[in-house]
C-alpha positions in Angstrom: -10.9 -28.5 11.1 -12.5 -25.9 8.8 -14.3 -27.0 5.7 -12.5 -26.3 2.4 -15.3 -24.0 1.3 -14.8 -21.8 4.4 -11.1 -21.4 4.0 -9.9 -17.8 3.9 -6.9 -16.9 1.7 -4.8 -13.9 2.7 -2.5 -12.1 0.3 0.4 -11.0 2.4 2.9 -8.4 1.0 6.5 -9.0 0.5 9.0 -6.3 1.4 8.8 -3.6 4.0 5.2 -4.4 5.2 5.9 -8.1 5.6 7.1 -8.3 9.2 4.4 -5.9 10.5 1.7 -7.8 8.6 2.8 -11.1 10.1 2.9 -9.5 13.5 -0.7 -8.2 13.0 -1.9 -11.6 11.9 -0.4 -13.2 15.0 -1.8 -10.5 17.3 -5.3 -11.4 15.9 -4.7 -15.0 16.9 -3.7 -16.6 13.6 -0.9 -19.1 13.3 1.9 -17.6 11.3 4.8 -19.8 12.3 5.3 -21.0 8.7 5.5 -17.4 7.5 8.4 -16.6 9.9 10.7 -19.4 8.6 13.3 -18.6 6.0 11.8 -20.1 2.8 11.1 -19.4 -0.9 7.8 -21.1 -0.6 5.0 -18.7 -1.5 1.9 -20.5 -0.3 1.2 -21.7 3.3 -1.9 -23.3 4.8 -3.2 -24.0 8.3 -5.8 -26.7 8.0 -6.9 -26.3 11.6 -7.6 -22.6 11.5 -8.7 -22.8 7.9 -6.4 -20.1 6.7 -4.1 -20.0 3.6 -1.4 -17.4 3.0 0.0 -16.4 -0.4 3.1 -14.1 -0.4 2.8 -11.5 -3.2 4.4 -8.3 -4.4 2.5 -5.5 -2.8 1.5 -4.1 -6.2 -0.1 -7.4 -7.2 -2.2 -7.8 -4.1 -5.3 -5.9 -5.3 -5.3 -8.0 -8.5 -5.2 -11.3 -6.5 -8.0 -10.0 -4.4 -10.1 -8.6 -7.2 -10.1 -11.8 -9.1 -10.7 -14.0 -6.1 -7.3 -15.7 -5.8 -7.3 -14.2 -2.3 -10.2 -13.4 -0.1 -8.4 -10.8 1.9 -5.3 -8.7 1.4 -3.0 -6.5 3.3 -1.8 -3.6 1.2 -0.9 0.1 1.3 -3.5 2.8 0.7 -1.1 4.2 -1.9 -1.5 1.1 -4.1 -5.3 1.0 -3.6 -5.7 4.6 -4.7 -3.4 4.3 -7.7 -4.8 1.0 -9.1 -8.5 1.6 -8.4 -9.2 -2.2 -8.4 -12.8 -3.5 -7.7 -12.2 -4.5 -4.1 -13.7 -3.6 -0.7 -11.5 -1.6 1.7 -12.5 -2.8 5.1 -10.1 -1.4 7.7 -7.2 1.0 8.3 -4.5 -1.2 9.9 -2.5 1.9 10.9 1.0 0.6 10.2 3.4 1.2 7.3 2.7 4.9 7.5 4.1 7.2 4.7 3.1 10.2 2.7 2.6 11.1 -1.0 4.6 14.2 -1.5 5.5 16.6 -4.4 9.2 17.4 -4.3 11.5 19.6 -6.3 15.3 20.4 -6.4 16.5 22.7 -3.5 17.1 25.6 -6.0 13.3 25.6 -6.8 11.9 25.2 -3.3 10.8 28.8 -2.9 8.6 28.6 -6.0 5.0 28.0 -4.9 3.2 25.1 -6.5 0.5 27.5 -7.8 3.2 29.4 -9.7 4.1 26.5 -11.9 2.5 27.0 -15.3 3.6 23.7 -16.7 6.1 21.1 -15.7 7.2 17.5 -16.2 6.5 15.3 -13.2 8.1 11.9 -12.7 6.3 9.3 -10.5 5.5 5.7 -10.0 1.9 6.8 -9.3 0.5 8.6 -12.4 -3.1 8.4 -11.4 -2.5 9.9 -8.0 -0.2 12.6 -9.4 -2.6 13.6 -12.2 -5.7 13.7 -9.9 -3.8 15.9 -7.5 -2.6 18.4 -10.0 -5.9 18.6 -11.8 -7.6 19.3 -8.4 -5.2 22.3 -8.2 -6.0 23.4 -11.7 -2.5 22.6 -13.0 -1.9 20.8 -16.2 1.3 18.8 -15.7 3.0 16.3 -18.0 3.1 13.1 -16.0 6.1 10.7 -16.7 5.7 7.2 -15.3 8.9 5.5 -14.0 9.3 2.2 -12.2 12.2 3.2 -9.9 14.8 5.8 -9.0 12.3 8.6 -9.2 14.8 11.0 -7.5 17.1 10.7 -10.5 14.6 12.4 -12.8 15.2 16.0 -11.7 19.0 15.4 -11.5 19.3 14.5 -15.2 16.7 16.9 -16.5 13.9 14.4 -17.2 11.5 16.2 -15.0 11.2 19.3 -12.9 9.5 17.7 -10.0 8.5 14.3 -8.6 5.6 12.7 -6.8 6.6 9.9 -4.6 6.0 8.0 -1.3 8.1 9.5 1.6 8.5 7.9 5.0 11.6 9.4 6.6 12.6 11.9 3.9 16.2 10.7 3.9 16.2 9.7 0.2 14.9 13.2 -0.8 17.6 14.9 1.3 20.4 12.8 -0.1 19.3 13.8 -3.6 18.9 17.5 -2.8 15.1 17.4 -3.1 12.7 19.3 -1.0 8.9 18.6 -0.4 6.7 21.4 -1.5 3.2 19.8 -1.2 1.6 17.1 0.8 -0.9 15.0 -1.2 -2.1 12.3 1.2 -1.1 9.9 4.0 -0.9 6.2 3.3 -1.1 3.3 5.8 -1.7 -0.4 5.3 -5.3 -1.5 4.7 -7.3 -4.7 4.8 -9.1 -5.3 1.5 -11.6 -8.0 0.5 -12.8 -9.7 -2.6 -16.4 -8.6 -3.2 -17.8 -12.2 -3.7 -15.9 -13.5 -0.6 -17.2 -10.5 1.4 -20.7 -11.7 0.7 -20.5 -15.5 0.6 -17.9 -15.9 3.4 -19.4 -13.0 5.4 -19.3 -14.8 8.8 -15.6 -15.6 8.6 -14.6 -12.3 7.0 -16.6 -10.3 9.6 -15.1 -12.3 12.4 -11.5 -11.7 11.2 -12.3 -8.0 10.6 -13.5 -7.7 14.2 -10.3 -9.4 15.5 -8.1 -7.0 13.5 -10.2 -4.0 14.6 -9.8 -5.0 18.3 -6.0 -5.4 17.8 -5.6 -2.1 16.1 -8.0 0.0 18.1 -7.1 -1.7 21.4 -3.4 -1.0 21.2 -2.6 -4.7 21.2 -0.4 -4.3 18.1 2.5 -1.9 18.2 4.2 -1.7 14.8 
C-alpha cells in the first residue's frame, strides 16, 4: 500500500487517444482494469499501486497538470504548443501521430505560400498558426474556430486553414489540399513542476518504465 502523499495522479485523455493511453499505462505495469470498463465515472484509484486516474478532455489536461490536480498527464504535442502551460514535457510517447498542415481549396493549390500577401486563416490553433506565418514573414488574419474548420473556405470565411491532419481524408472530402507542413504532433508525458520535484522518485520511476516501453518496442499503438 502506497502512502497517500506518494500517490500519483494521471490525467488521461478522452477521445481518440484514450485506448492507446490505457494500453501504454498497462504496458508499463499499471493496473488499468477500471479504465477499460464502460462507465461514466471520471476518477479511478488503485490503492495498492498508489495511482489515481482522472479522465479529462485533452484540451483540459495541461490545465489540470499545471495547477497540480494531476501530477502527470498524457496529451498531444499540438495542445502543449498551442496552450503554452507551465508544465514539464518529459517524454515523447510516439503514438497518436498527426501533422499541423496549412491547406487551401484545390483551385488555389498551385499558388505558393510565399505568394500570399494577406489572407484569412481559420484554425483551432491560433498561436501555432500565427507563429508559423510570422516565421515566414507573412501577416495573416487568424480566425479562431472551435470546430468544422474545413467549412471556412467553402463559405468564404477564410482563404486557408491550419489544422491537425492524420489521414487527410477530411481534407480530400472537402476539396482541400495541403500546401505547407508546420510540425508533427504525437502524445507526450507532461508533469506538474512541483510534483516533478517533490515526488521525484515515483515520477522518475514511471518515466523510466514508459521510456522502456516506448523505446523497447513493447508498446505497439
